[in-house]
N, C-alpha and C positions, 0 to 999 in steps of 0.2 A: 504493500500500500504506500509506504513512505517513498520508496524508490520511484514508483509510477507517478506520484504527484510531483516529485522533484524533477523527473524527466520532462513533464509537461511544463513546469516552471522554466527550466533551462531552455527549452525550445522557444518559449515565448520571448525570452531575453536574448538568446544568441542565434536563433534560427533553426530551421529543420535540419536534422542530422547531428545537432549538438548534444542531444540527450544521451548519446552513448558514453559521453565523458563521465556521466553520473555513475554508471556501473564500474568504470575503471577506477574512480577515486573513492567510491563508497567504502567506509570503514578501513581506509588505508591512510598512510601518512607519508609525506615527502615523496611523491611519485615523479620520476624523471620525465621531463617533457618530451624527450625523444621516444620514450617507451609509450607514452600516450599517443603520439603521432603515429607510431607503428601500429598500435592496436586499433586506432580509428581509421587507418589507411588514408591519412591526410598528410600534407606537407607540414613542416614545423611552423611555418608562418600562418597557415590556416588554423592550426591548433592554438597558437599563441593569440590569434585574433579572438577566438572563442573564450579563452581563459582570461584575457584582459577585460572582456565584457562582463564576465562573471565576477572578476575581481573588483570592478567598479561598483558592483552591487553588494560586495562584501561576502559573496558566496564561497569564494576560494581565497586562500592565502598562499604565499610562496616563500621559499628561502632560496638563496643562490650560492653556488660554489664555483670557484675557478677551476677549470680543467688544467691540471699541471702540465700535460703534454701539449695541448693545443693553445692554451692561454686564454680562451674565452670562458664566459660564464654560462653555467648550465642551471636552469631553474627547476626546482622541485615543488610540486603543488600538493595542497591538502584541501579537502572539502571542509568548509566551516559548517558543521552540522546544525548548531544552534541557530545561526543566522538563516540557514536554508529553511528550517522549520518555521521560524518567525515569518519569513517571506511567504511561505505556503499558507500559513494561518491568515495573513492579510489578504491573500488572493481569494481564499475560501470565504472569508467574511464579506468581501466585496461581491462575490458571486451570489451569496445568500441574500444580500440587500437587493441586488438586481432581480433575483427570482421573486422576492417578496413584493417588489414594485410591480412586476408582471402579473402576479397573482391578484393584487389589488385592482389592477386595470381590468383583468378578466372578470372579476366578481362585481365590478361596478359599471362596466361599459359593455356595449354590444359591438360585435365584429361581423363582417359580411365576407362571403367567399364567392369567387367566380370559378365554377367547376371546370369549364373548358381550359381556362388559363392557369388554374390552380393558384390563384392570387387571393390573398386575404387583405382586407382594408378595414379601417375603423369606421365608425358610424358617420363621422364628419366627412370623410372622403367619399363614402357611398352616397351621402345626401348631396354633396357637391356635384356629383355626376348623375344625379337622378336615379340612383340605385342600379345603374347600368355600367358594365365594364367598359372603360375607355379604350381597351385593346380590341375586344371582339364584340362589344355591344350586348353581350348576354346579361340577363337580369341577375343581380346579386342574390345569393341565398344567405339566410342567417346562419352564421357559423355555430358549430356545436360547442358552446362555452363550457359545458360540464366536462367534456373530454379534455379540453385544454387545461382546465383547472386541476383535474386529476393528474395529468402529466407534470404540471408545474409543481404540485405538492409532492409528487414522487421524487422529483429532482431535488427539492428542498430537503427532503428526508435523507437522501443519499449524501448530499454535500454536508449536512449537519453531522452525519456519521463519520465522514472523512475528517471533519474539523475536530471531532472528539478524539479520534485516533492521533491526529497531529498534536493536539494539546497534551495528551497523555505522554507522547514521545518527547515533547518539549520539556515537561516536568522531569522526566527521567534523565534527559540530556543535561539539564541545568543542575540536577542533583549530582550527576557524575562529574561535571566540570567543577562544581563547588567542592566536592570531596578531593579532587585532584589539586585544587588551589590550596585547600587547608593542609593537605599532606606536604605540599611544597613549602608552605609557610613554616610548618613545624620543622622541616628539614633545614631550612635556612636559619631558623632560630637556634637549632642545635649547633650549627656550624659557627654562629656568632659566639655562643657560649664557650665552645672549644677554643676559639681564638682568644677570648678574654682570659681563659684559664692558663693558656700556654705562656711560659715565662718569656719575657721580651729579651731579645739579644742572645738567647741560648739555643743552640742547635740540639735537636733530638739525637741522643747517642744510641746508635744501633750496635748490634752484636758484631757486625762486619767492621764497623769503625774501631771497636775495642780490639779486635783481632789484628787489624792493620797497625794499630798503635803499638801493640805488644811486639810485633815483628820488627818494628823500627827501633825498639829499645835495645841499646848496646848490651852484649853479653859480658858479664864480669868474669875475668880470668882468675882461676884459683892460684894462690901464692904457694 
């Protein structure tokens, strides 16, 4: 569910064919851009163009490392799961609002249809043309409002279910990120305490250093 919704989002932002990048990056970290290009069967410039669009929306992040042999930088990409989920949530909320608006119109207004042309118009348009189709002059028929209402309600139910799944995923992701942050903070705090306790200016004496010092010590000759 999450991947399918994310694929739809990526295609809306970066164009048809861009959704494959979701499968490649999902649940992975620091993926080589040349590997992405190979798997997507695209040139590196085409892939970068997609990634830059997603990066502008905050959906992906990158780190770069210099290739020691060739001297240029190679980019490694990671999917920002939380940001992706937030974007999907916003898209679904917008869709629900649009469907609710359509439902309200269907419940309060009448629509007419031209059977031969399969064209539907609102009552204002039908009245303006004398309830005759301007394309073929056929008389408009009253559209089945109940059928349309049932279809819209079904869509609203589906999108609401998708929204619930995404919100549940978002809670889990934020919990995971928070735990990771707390763990890092505790680790950093322990490192700070160790540094404070360590004597200033004194080097840690290892077994290897003691042995080396003993070997350098001159041997006393017996009288």
